[in-house]
Structures are given as C-alpha cells and as structure tokens.
C-alpha positions in Angstrom: 94.3 96.3 -14.6 90.6 95.8 -13.7 88.5 97.0 -16.6 85.2 95.7 -15.2 84.9 92.7 -17.5 84.8 90.0 -14.9 82.3 91.9 -12.7 79.9 92.6 -15.6 80.0 89.0 -16.7 79.6 87.6 -13.2 76.6 89.8 -12.5 74.8 88.9 -15.7 75.6 85.2 -15.3 73.9 85.1 -11.9 70.7 87.0 -12.5 67.4 85.2 -13.0 66.4 84.9 -16.6 62.9 83.3 -16.4 60.0 85.0 -18.0 59.9 87.6 -20.7 60.5 90.7 -18.6 63.6 92.4 -20.0 63.7 95.3 -17.5 67.1 94.2 -16.2 68.5 95.5 -19.5 67.2 99.0 -18.9 70.1 101.4 -19.5 72.3 98.6 -20.8 70.6 97.5 -24.1 67.8 98.8 -26.3 65.7 97.5 -29.1 63.3 99.6 -31.3 59.7 98.6 -30.9 57.7 97.7 -34.0 55.5 100.6 -35.2 52.2 98.8 -35.0 52.1 98.4 -31.1 51.3 94.7 -30.7 50.2 94.9 -27.0 47.8 97.7 -27.8 46.3 95.7 -30.8 46.1 92.6 -28.6 44.2 94.6 -26.0 41.7 95.9 -28.5 41.0 92.4 -29.8 40.7 90.9 -26.3 38.2 93.7 -25.4 36.0 92.5 -28.2 36.4 88.8 -27.6 34.1 86.3 -25.9 36.8 83.7 -25.1 40.5 84.2 -25.9 43.6 82.1 -26.0 47.2 83.3 -25.8 49.6 80.7 -27.1 53.2 80.4 -25.8 52.6 83.2 -23.3 56.1 83.0 -21.7 55.8 84.4 -18.2 52.5 86.1 -19.1 54.1 89.6 -19.0 52.6 90.9 -22.3 49.1 89.6 -21.5 49.3 90.8 -17.9 49.9 94.3 -19.3 46.7 94.4 -21.3 43.9 96.1 -19.3 41.0 94.6 -21.3 39.5 91.2 -20.6 37.5 88.8 -22.8 33.9 88.6 -21.8 33.6 85.0 -20.9 37.1 83.7 -20.3 40.8 83.8 -21.0 43.3 81.0 -21.4 47.1 80.9 -22.0 49.5 78.1 -22.8 53.2 77.8 -22.0 55.7 74.9 -22.2 58.7 75.8 -20.0 57.9 75.0 -16.4 59.6 78.0 -14.8 57.5 80.2 -17.1 54.3 78.3 -16.4 54.7 79.1 -12.7 55.6 82.8 -13.5 52.6 83.1 -15.8 50.3 81.7 -13.2 51.4 84.4 -10.8 51.3 87.2 -13.3 47.9 86.3 -14.7 46.0 85.2 -11.6 44.5 88.6 -10.9 43.4 88.8 -14.5 41.5 85.6 -14.3 43.5 83.8 -16.9 43.7 80.0 -16.8 47.3 79.0 -17.6 47.7 75.5 -19.2 51.0 73.7 -19.4 51.4 72.6 -23.0 54.4 71.2 -25.0 54.0 73.6 -27.9 53.4 70.7 -30.2 50.1 69.7 -31.9 47.5 69.2 -30.9 46.5 72.1 -28.7 44.6 70.7 -25.7 41.3 72.4 -26.6 38.1 71.4 -28.5 37.4 72.5 -32.0 36.0 76.1 -32.3 36.6 77.0 -28.7 38.0 80.5 -29.1 37.0 83.6 -31.1 40.5 85.1 -30.6 43.9 83.4 -30.5 47.0 85.5 -29.9 50.7 84.7 -29.8 53.8 86.9 -29.5 57.0 85.5 -30.8 55.9 81.8 -31.1 58.6 79.3 -31.7 56.4 77.8 -34.4 53.0 78.7 -35.6 51.0 75.5 -36.0 48.5 76.9 -38.5 46.3 73.8 -38.6 45.8 73.9 -34.9 45.1 77.7 -34.9 42.4 77.2 -37.5 41.0 74.2 -35.6 40.5 75.9 -32.2 39.2 79.1 -33.7 35.4 79.5 -33.9 34.0 80.5 -37.3 34.6 84.2 -37.7 37.3 84.2 -35.1 40.7 85.9 -35.5 44.4 85.1 -34.9 46.8 88.0 -34.1 50.5 87.4 -33.8 53.8 89.2 -33.8 56.5 86.9 -34.9 60.3 86.9 -35.3 61.3 87.6 -38.9 64.1 86.1 -41.0 67.7 86.2 -39.9 66.7 88.4 -36.9 69.8 89.7 -35.0 72.2 87.7 -37.2 75.0 90.1 -36.2 74.9 88.6 -32.7 75.2 85.0 -33.7 77.7 85.8 -36.4 79.9 87.4 -33.8 79.9 84.4 -31.6 79.6 81.5 -34.1 81.3 83.1 -37.2 79.4 84.1 -40.3 76.2 82.0 -40.7 74.3 81.4 -44.0 71.4 83.8 -44.4 68.0 83.0 -45.9 67.5 79.6 -44.2 65.5 80.6 -41.1 62.1 79.8 -42.7 60.7 82.8 -40.9 59.7 85.0 -43.8 56.3 86.7 -43.5 55.3 85.3 -46.9 55.7 81.8 -45.6 53.4 82.6 -42.6 50.9 84.1 -45.0 51.0 80.9 -47.1 50.6 78.7 -44.0 47.6 80.6 -42.8 45.9 80.4 -46.2 46.6 76.7 -46.5 44.9 76.2 -43.2 41.8 77.9 -44.5 42.3 81.3 -42.9 41.9 84.7 -44.6 44.9 87.0 -44.0 43.6 90.4 -43.0 47.0 92.2 -42.2 50.7 91.5 -42.8 53.4 94.0 -41.9 57.1 93.8 -41.5 59.8 95.9 -39.7 63.6 96.0 -39.2 64.6 97.3 -35.8 67.9 98.5 -34.3 69.3 96.7 -31.3 72.2 98.1 -29.2 74.2 96.4 -26.4 76.1 98.9 -24.3 78.1 96.4 -22.2 79.1 92.8 -22.2 76.9 91.9 -19.3 73.8 92.9 -21.4 74.9 90.4 -24.0 75.4 87.6 -21.5 72.0 88.2 -20.0 70.4 88.3 -23.5 72.1 85.1 -24.7 71.1 83.2 -21.5 67.5 84.3 -21.9 67.0 84.1 -25.7 68.7 80.7 -26.0 68.2 80.1 -29.7 70.7 82.8 -30.7 73.7 80.8 -29.5 72.2 77.4 -28.5 75.3 76.1 -26.7 76.1 79.4 -25.0 77.8 79.4 -21.6 80.1 82.1 -20.2 82.9 79.5 -19.9 82.7 78.3 -23.5 82.5 81.8 -25.0 84.8 83.6 -22.6 87.2 84.7 -25.3 84.5 86.0 -27.5 82.9 87.9 -24.6 86.3 89.4 -23.8 86.6 90.5 -27.5 83.1 92.0 -27.3 84.0 93.9 -24.2 87.0 95.4 -25.8 85.1 96.2 -29.0 82.4 98.1 -27.0 85.1 99.9 -25.1 86.8 101.0 -28.3 83.8 101.6 -30.7 80.7 102.0 -28.5 77.6 99.9 -28.4 77.4 96.6 -30.3 74.7 97.1 -33.0 72.4 94.4 -34.5 69.1 94.4 -36.3 66.0 92.4 -35.3 63.2 91.7 -37.7 59.5 91.3 -36.8 56.3 90.8 -38.6 52.6 91.2 -37.7 50.0 88.8 -39.1 46.3 88.9 -38.5 44.0 86.2 -40.0 40.4 85.3 -39.7 38.5 82.0 -39.9 35.6 82.2 -42.4 32.1 82.1 -41.0 31.5 78.9 -43.0 34.8 77.4 -41.9 
C-alpha cells in the first residue's frame, strides 16, 4: 500500500538547499520566532551605522530583508561557496560587498573598520576578532543558537545524546565578550517550539542544517525516516524545541 513515504522523501531529497531561505517548509514545518525580532533590531542598528559588517551571512536573506542601509558602506562575509554566490545575488541591489571568508580568525579587515558588526546564528563567535574590527564605541548584535537546541531531533536519529556539552550557553558568550574587552548591553534567551508535519520536511531540514545529524543521508537513515513517517501518521507532528539567545555588546570609546 502506498502511504506517500517514498514520494515525500524523494521530493525533499531533490530540492535545492543552498542559502537560508526556509520557505520550502511553509505548511510543512514551523518554528516559533524569538520575541525580540532580530531582523527588526538589525535594521534599526544598520540605519544608525556608518559602516557595517554582517558575519556568516549565509545566502544574505536576512540582511537583504532589512530596508535600512549604513551611511557609508556595508560588507558581509560567508564561507560556503554556494552561499557566497547566492549572497552576492541577494545583496547586490543593496550595495553590499560580499567577501568569501573561511570563518576562522583573522577576519580580512583592518582594526577598527566597522561601527556595527552583526551575525545571525554564527557557527562560532570569535570575540577577539569582533572586538578588533569594531571601532571604539561600535556595537555587535547577534542572535545565536542556544544549548542543546532541537535535541529531540538528533536524539531520534542518533539515540539519546548527552546534554550540557554544546558550549552554547548565553553565559559563555557573555564571558567571551567581556574577556575581549566588550561591554555587554543586552542578553536574552528563548525556548521555541518546532513542529515537523511530514517526513519530507525533516529530510529537507537535515540536509540544510547539517550539524544536527552530520552524517545524514536518506539512504543511511531510511529506517529512522520510515519510523518518523509512521510516528507522524499515528501521533501528529514531530515536536522539538530550539533555543536562541540575543547578545548585544559595545566596544568602549577608549578601547
């Protein structure tokens, strides 16, 4: 009997997953948005900036959706070549210079170049580099992935994993910022509900957000995908919880 499993999996396995546009999941998966509205805050800060830098911009989708522009120039960095190309397309009309960068120190910019640095979901925040490229009085605004985010997903595919070892606690980010000489202005956390309504949504998600199940392929995890499909059919959407935190820090005027 055809229950749609193979069709759902095949469709999700074939779709393009470059960039950070998740619109393919509309109607198939949901995730609560953090209450602080990162993109809005980002736009407010950019509108007041002279020169801004967006680190690990992905495909540039978040920055492209910000209507404001920095007064004298905007730069973005990205490491993954398909995303570099996509970011260049998405940000061209906004006048943003996209720089290919390996996400490892040092950033390819002179000391004190930017009065605003932003980053949404960086793999790692290199606090010393953030402080170095910020001008005195400049600010850093970032929304980051919190500890054990979405652990229900990787527990399902990999078996129960130890918690508390992700090193993504907001308090550690605060410590890193302070040790780099920055003043922390704001620190907020949130736990957010995620729902996957069909197995294809999960396949797409795991192909795109590769750190959840690093060795994921449809073939390797076919049995678990089948189990997920049956679970959703019996119990409804698969529920997980993501964690996010917002941090804003400033470089002292005498820094």
